[in-house]
DRENKEKE-664989 format. One record per residue (C-alpha): y, x, z negated; residue in three letters. Coordinates in pm, whole numbers, always signed. Layout:
{{Y; X; Z}; 'ALA'}
...
***
This chain:
{{+11669; +8257; -4907}; 'MET'}
{{+11573; +8098; -5195}; 'PRO'}
{{+11227; +8182; -5301}; 'THR'}
{{+10952; +7925; -5161}; 'PRO'}
{{+10864; +7710; -5497}; 'LYS'}
{{+10505; +7752; -5627}; 'PRO'}
{{+10227; +7475; -5567}; 'VAL'}
{{+10183; +7275; -5921}; 'ARG'}
{{+9854; +7098; -5892}; 'LEU'}
{{+9587; +6837; -6129}; 'GLY'}
{{+9285; +6689; -6079}; 'VAL'}
{{+9201; +6338; -6161}; 'ASN'}
{{+8919; +6338; -6332}; 'VAL'}
{{+8640; +6109; -6270}; 'LEU'}
{{+8274; +6190; -6364}; 'ALA'}
{{+8144; +6123; -5989}; 'SER'}
{{+8457; +6139; -5795}; 'GLY'}
{{+8725; +5926; -5626}; 'ARG'}
{{+8569; +5771; -5375}; 'HIS'}
{{+8419; +5448; -5453}; 'ASP'}
{{+8053; +5568; -5326}; 'ALA'}
{{+8058; +5899; -5458}; 'ALA'}
{{+7793; +5753; -5746}; 'TRP'}
{{+7524; +5697; -5516}; 'LYS'}
{{+7504; +6059; -5429}; 'THR'}
{{+7397; +6177; -5755}; 'PHE'}
{{+6997; +6129; -5824}; 'SER'}
{{+7070; +5977; -6200}; 'ASP'}
{{+7445; +5802; -6202}; 'PRO'}
{{+7378; +5538; -6491}; 'ALA'}
{{+7491; +5768; -6763}; 'SER'}
{{+7758; +5977; -6592}; 'LEU'}
{{+8042; +5755; -6730}; 'SER'}
{{+7983; +5926; -7068}; 'THR'}
{{+7816; +6240; -6961}; 'ASP'}
{{+8001; +6508; -7152}; 'ILE'}
{{+7800; +6772; -6917}; 'ASP'}
{{+7929; +6625; -6623}; 'ALA'}
{{+8295; +6639; -6732}; 'PHE'}
{{+8280; +7005; -6868}; 'LEU'}
{{+8139; +7100; -6537}; 'ARG'}
{{+8476; +6937; -6350}; 'ILE'}
{{+8644; +7132; -6633}; 'ALA'}
{{+8527; +7485; -6570}; 'ARG'}
{{+8532; +7446; -6191}; 'VAL'}
{{+8921; +7340; -6235}; 'ALA'}
{{+9006; +7619; -6449}; 'GLU'}
{{+8811; +7879; -6254}; 'LYS'}
{{+9070; +7775; -5967}; 'GLY'}
{{+9353; +7835; -6204}; 'LYS'}
{{+9463; +7461; -6157}; 'ILE'}
{{+9717; +7325; -6386}; 'ASP'}
{{+9583; +7035; -6575}; 'ALA'}
{{+9318; +6797; -6598}; 'LEU'}
{{+9431; +6469; -6573}; 'PHE'}
{{+9268; +6148; -6761}; 'LEU'}
{{+9374; +5831; -6611}; 'ALA'}
{{+9275; +5519; -6812}; 'ASP'}
{{+9323; +5168; -6812}; 'GLY'}
{{+9327; +5004; -7193}; 'PRO'}
{{+9107; +4720; -7234}; 'GLY'}
{{+8745; +4646; -7180}; 'GLY'}
{{+8514; +4608; -6850}; 'LEU'}
{{+8712; +4492; -6541}; 'VAL'}
{{+8565; +4383; -6186}; 'ASP'}
{{+8564; +4728; -6058}; 'GLU'}
{{+8334; +4841; -6300}; 'ALA'}
{{+8081; +4647; -6187}; 'LEU'}
{{+8049; +4797; -5878}; 'HIS'}
{{+8138; +5194; -5933}; 'ARG'}
{{+8165; +5433; -6257}; 'PRO'}
{{+8433; +5357; -6485}; 'TRP'}
{{+8680; +5545; -6759}; 'ARG'}
{{+8438; +5480; -7024}; 'ALA'}
{{+8575; +5744; -7267}; 'LEU'}
{{+8841; +5777; -7492}; 'ASP'}
{{+9099; +6029; -7290}; 'PRO'}
{{+9197; +6214; -7598}; 'VAL'}
{{+8888; +6244; -7755}; 'THR'}
{{+8743; +6359; -7433}; 'LEU'}
{{+9041; +6580; -7376}; 'LEU'}
{{+8951; +6766; -7742}; 'ALA'}
{{+8622; +6816; -7624}; 'ALA'}
{{+8680; +6976; -7298}; 'LEU'}
{{+8956; +7165; -7479}; 'SER'}
{{+8708; +7399; -7659}; 'GLN'}
{{+8490; +7480; -7325}; 'ALA'}
{{+8828; +7604; -7164}; 'THR'}
{{+9120; +7830; -7264}; 'SER'}
{{+9397; +7751; -7009}; 'HIS'}
{{+9392; +7445; -6832}; 'ILE'}
{{+9639; +7172; -6961}; 'GLY'}
{{+9509; +6835; -7079}; 'LEU'}
{{+9694; +6535; -6953}; 'VAL'}
{{+9580; +6238; -7149}; 'ALA'}
{{+9702; +5815; -7060}; 'THR'}
{{+9799; +5591; -7280}; 'THR'}
{{+10017; +5271; -7245}; 'SER'}
{{+10336; +5168; -7431}; 'THR'}
{{+10220; +4817; -7409}; 'ILE'}
{{+9957; +4825; -7666}; 'PHE'}
{{+9893; +4988; -8007}; 'GLY'}
{{+10146; +5150; -8224}; 'HIS'}
{{+10381; +5505; -8142}; 'PRO'}
{{+10268; +5646; -8468}; 'TYR'}
{{+9895; +5665; -8335}; 'ALA'}
{{+9971; +5801; -8048}; 'VAL'}
{{+10259; +6054; -8176}; 'ALA'}
{{+9971; +6202; -8413}; 'ARG'}
{{+9677; +6193; -8163}; 'GLN'}
{{+9882; +6407; -7858}; 'ILE'}
{{+9985; +6654; -8122}; 'ALA'}
{{+9663; +6700; -8246}; 'SER'}
{{+9566; +6774; -7908}; 'LEU'}
{{+9801; +7020; -7853}; 'ASP'}
{{+9721; +7204; -8153}; 'HIS'}
{{+9353; +7138; -8102}; 'ILE'}
{{+9401; +7292; -7733}; 'SER'}
{{+9674; +7586; -7859}; 'ARG'}
{{+9960; +7424; -7666}; 'GLY'}
{{+9820; +7258; -7377}; 'ARG'}
{{+9807; +6892; -7423}; 'ALA'}
{{+10064; +6631; -7213}; 'ALA'}
{{+10100; +6219; -7259}; 'TRP'}
{{+10089; +6057; -6952}; 'ASN'}
{{+10290; +5757; -7006}; 'ILE'}
{{+10193; +5407; -6854}; 'ILE'}
{{+10360; +5041; -6902}; 'THR'}
{{+10092; +4867; -6724}; 'SER'}
{{+9959; +4507; -6887}; 'GLN'}
{{+9643; +4404; -6678}; 'THR'}
{{+9465; +4064; -6794}; 'PRO'}
{{+9159; +4230; -6921}; 'VAL'}
{{+9386; +4457; -7135}; 'ALA'}
{{+9584; +4159; -7265}; 'LEU'}
{{+9284; +3979; -7355}; 'ALA'}
{{+9126; +4271; -7530}; 'ALA'}
{{+9434; +4326; -7792}; 'TYR'}
{{+9435; +3934; -7793}; 'GLY'}
{{+9776; +3894; -7662}; 'LEU'}
{{+9826; +3553; -7515}; 'PRO'}
{{+10091; +3664; -7256}; 'HIS'}
{{+10264; +3998; -7114}; 'GLY'}
{{+10615; +4084; -7085}; 'PHE'}
{{+10840; +4085; -6827}; 'ASP'}
{{+10951; +4357; -6660}; 'GLN'}
{{+11325; +4460; -6848}; 'ASP'}
{{+11081; +4407; -7127}; 'GLU'}
{{+10839; +4655; -7091}; 'ARG'}
{{+11105; +4903; -7038}; 'TYR'}
{{+11276; +4789; -7343}; 'ARG'}
{{+10934; +4813; -7505}; 'ARG'}
{{+10863; +5167; -7395}; 'ALA'}
{{+11155; +5330; -7465}; 'THR'}
{{+11134; +5216; -7841}; 'GLU'}
{{+10773; +5353; -7809}; 'PHE'}
{{+10879; +5659; -7648}; 'VAL'}
{{+11190; +5698; -7892}; 'GLU'}
{{+10950; +5698; -8215}; 'ILE'}
{{+10661; +5925; -8055}; 'VAL'}
{{+10912; +6234; -7940}; 'THR'}
{{+11118; +6183; -8296}; 'GLY'}
{{+10831; +6179; -8516}; 'LEU'}
{{+10688; +6521; -8252}; 'TRP'}
{{+11003; +6676; -8379}; 'ASP'}
{{+10998; +6573; -8773}; 'SER'}
{{+10772; +6829; -8907}; 'LEU'}
{{+10949; +7166; -8814}; 'PRO'}
{{+10729; +7448; -8849}; 'ARG'}
{{+10977; +7655; -9052}; 'GLU'}
{{+10927; +7348; -9303}; 'ALA'}
{{+10565; +7487; -9369}; 'ILE'}
{{+10689; +7772; -9625}; 'VAL'}
{{+10334; +7807; -9819}; 'ALA'}
{{+10537; +7952; -10102}; 'ASP'}
{{+10287; +8046; -10387}; 'ARG'}
{{+10555; +8180; -10641}; 'ASP'}
{{+10767; +7821; -10621}; 'ARG'}
{{+10425; +7621; -10569}; 'HIS'}
{{+10561; +7469; -10280}; 'VAL'}
{{+10369; +7430; -9949}; 'PHE'}
{{+10629; +7224; -9771}; 'VAL'}
{{+10987; +7275; -9825}; 'ASP'}
{{+11114; +6884; -9803}; 'ALA'}
{{+11483; +6979; -9740}; 'THR'}
{{+11362; +7098; -9381}; 'LYS'}
{{+11183; +6807; -9283}; 'VAL'}
{{+11360; +6541; -9059}; 'ARG'}
{{+11179; +6204; -9084}; 'PRO'}
{{+11284; +5947; -8830}; 'ILE'}
{{+11421; +5557; -8928}; 'ALA'}
{{+11364; +5368; -8634}; 'VAL'}
{{+11392; +4970; -8671}; 'GLU'}
{{+11364; +4844; -8298}; 'GLY'}
{{+11327; +4472; -8155}; 'CYS'}
{{+10951; +4620; -8073}; 'HIS'}
{{+10872; +4901; -8308}; 'PHE'}
{{+10975; +5042; -8615}; 'SER'}
{{+10837; +5384; -8778}; 'ALA'}
{{+10979; +5607; -9064}; 'SER'}
{{+10889; +5937; -9202}; 'GLY'}
{{+10772; +6246; -9072}; 'ALA'}
{{+10469; +6309; -8861}; 'LEU'}
{{+10163; +6475; -9075}; 'SER'}
{{+10080; +6753; -8790}; 'ALA'}
{{+10413; +7061; -8761}; 'PRO'}
{{+10564; +7088; -8433}; 'VAL'}
{{+10301; +7238; -8156}; 'GLY'}
{{+10224; +7547; -7989}; 'PRO'}
{{+10474; +7455; -7687}; 'GLN'}
{{+10755; +7313; -7898}; 'GLY'}
{{+10682; +6967; -7779}; 'ARG'}
{{+10372; +6843; -7557}; 'PRO'}
{{+10503; +6759; -7193}; 'VAL'}
{{+10559; +6417; -7091}; 'ILE'}
{{+10419; +6284; -6772}; 'PHE'}
{{+10483; +5919; -6651}; 'GLN'}
{{+10304; +5718; -6404}; 'ALA'}
{{+10484; +5485; -6150}; 'GLY'}
{{+10718; +5377; -5876}; 'GLN'}
{{+10918; +5110; -5901}; 'SER'}
{{+11273; +5122; -5974}; 'GLU'}
{{+11273; +5081; -6322}; 'ASP'}
{{+10997; +5349; -6360}; 'SER'}
{{+11206; +5617; -6169}; 'LYS'}
{{+11495; +5536; -6438}; 'ALA'}
{{+11262; +5558; -6748}; 'PHE'}
{{+11090; +5884; -6566}; 'GLY'}
{{+11427; +6042; -6523}; 'ALA'}
{{+11520; +5988; -6827}; 'ARG'}
{{+11212; +6104; -7060}; 'TYR'}
{{+10953; +6286; -6829}; 'ALA'}
{{+10897; +6620; -6741}; 'ASP'}
{{+10683; +6537; -6443}; 'ALA'}
{{+10594; +6183; -6263}; 'LEU'}
{{+10273; +6079; -6101}; 'PHE'}
{{+10351; +5858; -5825}; 'THR'}
{{+10215; +5698; -5520}; 'GLY'}
{{+10345; +5801; -5242}; 'GLN'}
{{+10147; +5730; -4907}; 'ARG'}
{{+10443; +5831; -4637}; 'LEU'}
{{+10662; +6144; -4629}; 'ILE'}
{{+10990; +5954; -4536}; 'GLU'}
{{+10946; +5714; -4853}; 'PRO'}
{{+10829; +5984; -5068}; 'ALA'}
{{+11136; +6219; -4984}; 'ARG'}
{{+11385; +5901; -5072}; 'LYS'}
{{+11176; +5887; -5397}; 'PHE'}
{{+11195; +6243; -5470}; 'TYR'}
{{+11572; +6234; -5403}; 'ALA'}
{{+11617; +5946; -5622}; 'ASP'}
{{+11473; +6087; -5958}; 'VAL'}
{{+11629; +6422; -5936}; 'LYS'}
{{+11981; +6279; -5921}; 'ALA'}
{{+11864; +5989; -6160}; 'LEU'}
{{+11784; +6337; -6351}; 'ALA'}
{{+12102; +6494; -6315}; 'ARG'}
{{+12306; +6211; -6417}; 'SER'}
{{+12146; +6224; -6741}; 'HIS'}
{{+12284; +6569; -6798}; 'GLY'}
{{+11904; +6720; -6702}; 'ARG'}
{{+11816; +6999; -6474}; 'ASP'}
{{+11671; +6826; -6191}; 'PRO'}
{{+11432; +7135; -6169}; 'ASP'}
{{+11277; +7073; -6493}; 'GLN'}
{{+11141; +6688; -6392}; 'LEU'}
{{+10868; +6768; -6132}; 'LEU'}
{{+10747; +6497; -5864}; 'VAL'}
{{+10376; +6514; -5819}; 'MET'}
{{+10225; +6251; -5595}; 'PRO'}
{{+9861; +6180; -5597}; 'GLY'}
{{+9634; +6302; -5266}; 'LEU'}
{{+9290; +6231; -5194}; 'PHE'}
{{+9156; +6527; -4943}; 'PRO'}
{{+8849; +6520; -4794}; 'ILE'}
{{+8737; +6868; -4679}; 'VAL'}
{{+8543; +6999; -4453}; 'GLY'}
{{+8493; +7340; -4272}; 'SER'}
{{+8616; +7159; -3958}; 'THR'}
{{+8776; +6870; -3865}; 'GLU'}
{{+8466; +6717; -3751}; 'GLU'}
{{+8272; +6799; -4066}; 'GLU'}
{{+8562; +6646; -4290}; 'ALA'}
{{+8527; +6316; -4065}; 'LEU'}
{{+8154; +6360; -4099}; 'ARG'}
{{+8160; +6349; -4492}; 'ARG'}
{{+8383; +6087; -4530}; 'LYS'}
{{+8197; +5861; -4273}; 'ALA'}
{{+7863; +5969; -4476}; 'ASP'}
{{+8059; +5871; -4813}; 'LEU'}
{{+8186; +5523; -4635}; 'ASP'}
{{+7860; +5435; -4533}; 'ALA'}
{{+7780; +5394; -4922}; 'GLY'}
{{+8063; +5140; -4941}; 'LEU'}
{{+8060; +4756; -5053}; 'ASP'}
{{+8314; +4649; -4739}; 'ILE'}
{{+8295; +4267; -4864}; 'ASP'}
{{+8433; +4408; -5201}; 'PHE'}
{{+8704; +4629; -5076}; 'LEU'}
{{+8781; +4320; -4858}; 'ARG'}
{{+8833; +4150; -5214}; 'GLY'}
{{+9028; +4414; -5351}; 'GLU'}
{{+9271; +4441; -5050}; 'LEU'}
{{+9322; +4048; -5070}; 'ALA'}
{{+9381; +4050; -5440}; 'ARG'}
{{+9663; +4318; -5361}; 'HIS'}
{{+9828; +4132; -5111}; 'PHE'}
{{+9764; +3808; -5335}; 'ALA'}
{{+9570; +3676; -5032}; 'LEU'}
{{+9197; +3479; -5027}; 'ASP'}
{{+8961; +3726; -4866}; 'PRO'}
{{+8879; +3430; -4594}; 'ASP'}
{{+9252; +3523; -4473}; 'ASP'}
{{+9125; +3871; -4426}; 'LEU'}
{{+8873; +3866; -4142}; 'PRO'}
{{+8726; +4251; -4088}; 'LEU'}
{{+8761; +4320; -3758}; 'ASP'}
{{+9115; +4168; -3694}; 'ALA'}
{{+9455; +4293; -3761}; 'PRO'}
{{+9610; +4266; -4106}; 'LEU'}
{{+9799; +3920; -4093}; 'PRO'}
{{+10150; +4051; -4201}; 'TYR'}
{{+10308; +3708; -4180}; 'ASP'}
{{+10058; +3573; -4453}; 'ARG'}
{{+10113; +3891; -4629}; 'ILE'}
{{+10469; +3853; -4636}; 'ASP'}
{{+10446; +3460; -4719}; 'ALA'}
{{+10264; +3549; -5003}; 'ALA'}
{{+10490; +3867; -5131}; 'GLU'}
{{+10630; +3626; -5455}; 'PRO'}
{{+10298; +3611; -5599}; 'ARG'}
{{+10281; +4005; -5598}; 'VAL'}
{{+10354; +4127; -5945}; 'PRO'}
{{+10691; +4335; -5939}; 'ILE'}
{{+10524; +4691; -6019}; 'ALA'}
{{+10273; +4612; -5724}; 'SER'}
{{+10579; +4577; -5474}; 'ARG'}
{{+10662; +4939; -5422}; 'TRP'}
{{+10331; +5067; -5308}; 'PRO'}
{{+10272; +4731; -5119}; 'ARG'}
{{+10547; +4812; -4902}; 'LYS'}
{{+10423; +5178; -4865}; 'GLN'}
{{+10087; +5012; -4758}; 'ILE'}
{{+10182; +4800; -4499}; 'LEU'}
{{+10420; +5066; -4353}; 'ALA'}
{{+10098; +5313; -4357}; 'GLU'}
{{+9873; +4979; -4181}; 'ALA'}
{{+10160; +4950; -3936}; 'VAL'}
{{+10195; +5309; -3809}; 'GLU'}
{{+9801; +5347; -3776}; 'HIS'}
{{+9772; +5008; -3634}; 'GLY'}
{{+9478; +4928; -3869}; 'TRP'}
{{+9231; +4676; -3857}; 'THR'}
{{+9154; +4485; -4222}; 'VAL'}
{{+8831; +4690; -4197}; 'ARG'}
{{+8991; +5029; -4133}; 'GLN'}
{{+9272; +4946; -4392}; 'ALA'}
{{+8975; +4862; -4637}; 'ALA'}
{{+8826; +5204; -4585}; 'LEU'}
{{+9182; +5420; -4628}; 'SER'}
{{+9189; +5397; -4984}; 'ASN'}
{{+9472; +5205; -4915}; 'ILE'}
{{+9413; +5009; -5244}; 'VAL'}
{{+9356; +5292; -5439}; 'GLY'}
{{+9726; +5371; -5383}; 'GLY'}
{{+9698; +5745; -5263}; 'HIS'}
{{+9717; +5944; -4977}; 'ARG'}
{{+9422; +6057; -4809}; 'MET'}
{{+9412; +6337; -4562}; 'ILE'}
{{+9055; +6433; -4393}; 'VAL'}
{{+9034; +6780; -4239}; 'GLY'}
{{+8987; +7141; -4271}; 'PRO'}
{{+9123; +7359; -4565}; 'PRO'}
{{+9387; +7503; -4334}; 'GLU'}
{{+9514; +7087; -4245}; 'ALA'}
{{+9531; +7051; -4625}; 'VAL'}
{{+9703; +7319; -4735}; 'ALA'}
{{+9935; +7296; -4476}; 'ALA'}
{{+9990; +6969; -4561}; 'ASP'}
{{+10088; +7026; -4915}; 'ILE'}
{{+10309; +7285; -4825}; 'LEU'}
{{+10525; +7076; -4582}; 'HIS'}
{{+10517; +6800; -4852}; 'TRP'}
{{+10681; +7082; -5113}; 'LEU'}
{{+10923; +7224; -4829}; 'ASP'}
{{+11051; +6938; -4741}; 'THR'}
{{+11150; +6778; -5050}; 'GLY'}
{{+10881; +6528; -5080}; 'ALA'}
{{+10688; +6656; -5388}; 'ALA'}
{{+10672; +6970; -5601}; 'ASP'}
{{+10308; +6947; -5657}; 'GLY'}
{{+10020; +6719; -5625}; 'PHE'}
{{+9770; +6539; -5869}; 'ASN'}
{{+9412; +6558; -5657}; 'LEU'}
{{+9160; +6276; -5636}; 'ASN'}
{{+8847; +6450; -5553}; 'ILE'}
{{+8616; +6239; -5323}; 'ASP'}
{{+8272; +6382; -5498}; 'VAL'}
{{+8223; +6599; -5799}; 'GLN'}
{{+8180; +6884; -5835}; 'THR'}
{{+8122; +6971; -5430}; 'SER'}
{{+8459; +6811; -5332}; 'GLY'}
{{+8656; +7024; -5637}; 'LEU'}
{{+8454; +7335; -5519}; 'GLU'}
{{+8602; +7310; -5160}; 'ASP'}
{{+8965; +7258; -5262}; 'ILE'}
{{+8889; +7589; -5526}; 'VAL'}
{{+8726; +7801; -5278}; 'ASP'}
{{+8870; +7711; -4938}; 'ALA'}
{{+9225; +7579; -5008}; 'VAL'}
{{+9360; +7758; -5279}; 'LEU'}
{{+9290; +8107; -5114}; 'PRO'}
{{+9510; +7990; -4847}; 'LEU'}
{{+9805; +7876; -5110}; 'LEU'}
{{+9740; +8208; -5266}; 'ARG'}
{{+9747; +8388; -4952}; 'LYS'}
{{+10105; +8217; -4870}; 'ALA'}
{{+10215; +8315; -5212}; 'GLY'}
{{+10264; +7956; -5328}; 'ARG'}
{{+9982; +7921; -5582}; 'PHE'}
{{+9892; +8174; -5874}; 'ARG'}
{{+9638; +8424; -5871}; 'ASP'}
{{+9567; +8403; -6295}; 'ALA'}
{{+9735; +8219; -6556}; 'TYR'}
{{+10023; +8417; -6673}; 'THR'}
{{+10074; +8225; -7004}; 'GLY'}
{{+9897; +7954; -7257}; 'GLN'}
{{+10095; +7639; -7252}; 'THR'}
{{+10090; +7381; -7006}; 'LEU'}
{{+10467; +7383; -6990}; 'ARG'}
{{+10445; +7794; -6857}; 'HIS'}
{{+10199; +7673; -6595}; 'HIS'}
{{+10432; +7386; -6491}; 'LEU'}
{{+10713; +7628; -6476}; 'GLY'}
{{+10929; +7405; -6750}; 'LEU'}
{{+11186; +7525; -6995}; 'ASN'}
{{+11028; +7598; -7348}; 'PRO'}
{{+11119; +7285; -7525}; 'TYR'}
{{+11430; +7354; -7779}; 'LEU'}
{{+11352; +7401; -8102}; 'ASP'}
{{+11495; +7123; -8272}; 'PRO'}
{{+11518; +7274; -8632}; 'ARG'}
{{+11908; +7320; -8605}; 'ASP'}
{{+11917; +6928; -8539}; 'ALA'}
{{+12046; +6670; -8822}; 'GLU'}
{{+11817; +6442; -8973}; 'PRO'}
{{+11709; +6149; -8728}; 'LEU'}
{{+11844; +5805; -8811}; 'ARG'}
{{+11781; +5602; -8512}; 'ARG'}
{{+11842; +5257; -8425}; 'THR'}
{{+11596; +5114; -8163}; 'GLY'}
{{+11741; +5046; -7812}; 'THR'}
{{+11566; +4731; -7776}; 'GLY'}
{{+11840; +4542; -8004}; 'ARG'}
***
């Protein structure tokens, strides 16, 4: 029989925790969003647990409405991860940036720098979202349609990866006798002219310790699946129900194979939101105590916005109005329709009222499991062993107590099952994730690409 695959785990880093009322459990929460010590505590607990990576989600733009109700992501992810790299030695560092805003040269240099600073632990998480607040922050009058977004993303990633490969380590000869530091004949500059982005030349940072930083890609739409199967090493996705998750898993593995890739080299890591107690009763009580601090009217408004409805259409203790939700679907952005379908399927399965849906992380997009360590570990293994995931990106209810529950109670059960490491056995994030070393591009011809946006 084949050897059961190991569990891959990341931690989605928020200073207070993922639960919207987590910040209210802190004695002095006002500085949480910028408190480097809070992030350092999370990083050290995660590395103590031998977790694969710290994952910093991000949304470009300024303050959004949600920030008025809970701590927001205030710090630039690459800058923060560079700081965390100096307090850790092995755990991976995943930074999120958008392919809609900015220029690929800047991203290529930022992530390459992080890879060198961390000695091979960097990853780039690609997002293509374009919220109104982000468009406003970058001074763009309007966004891009779905097809254009992914043509733009394709040009962006082609430039970034070309720049990552452009200065091979062997080009840095440091020849004292010839007075030559970089051998120009070994540099592989790019020349890309696309509809959205153009770039030429070579990156100033040489090829990094892991050959190329790991690429994550976030999303679950059909376009996102096709894009991720072509470019990504790992997919971060929202999957709330196991049957749709299995279909997503099979689809992206098949797409990877169609591009000539080994499907085992494309990891699928949905988000998971565990709330752990020593018993089921204790876990339920922990959730109830946190839920008591929520603003239910705000959550109802979020739910209404997700369904393109008015909050008055959602009486709290009434069943979800499926007829109105279906009628409003044309007003829902294309990228939101897949998670919306999962949300509705889960609501039907549980028979939720509006209040119950609002308290079930339904808008947050990630599946919640509430129970003892044995239930959480069994759930993780069930998803892996039935073709629904290769691992999970964990959303922690309250930091760092919730993460400590995972590290001290759940991970030992996965180790006992032979499915999670006792110690890091390598230095790079590629090694942690079981990804093959990136093939050294030194034998390739100099890149002369034409952008695929034309």
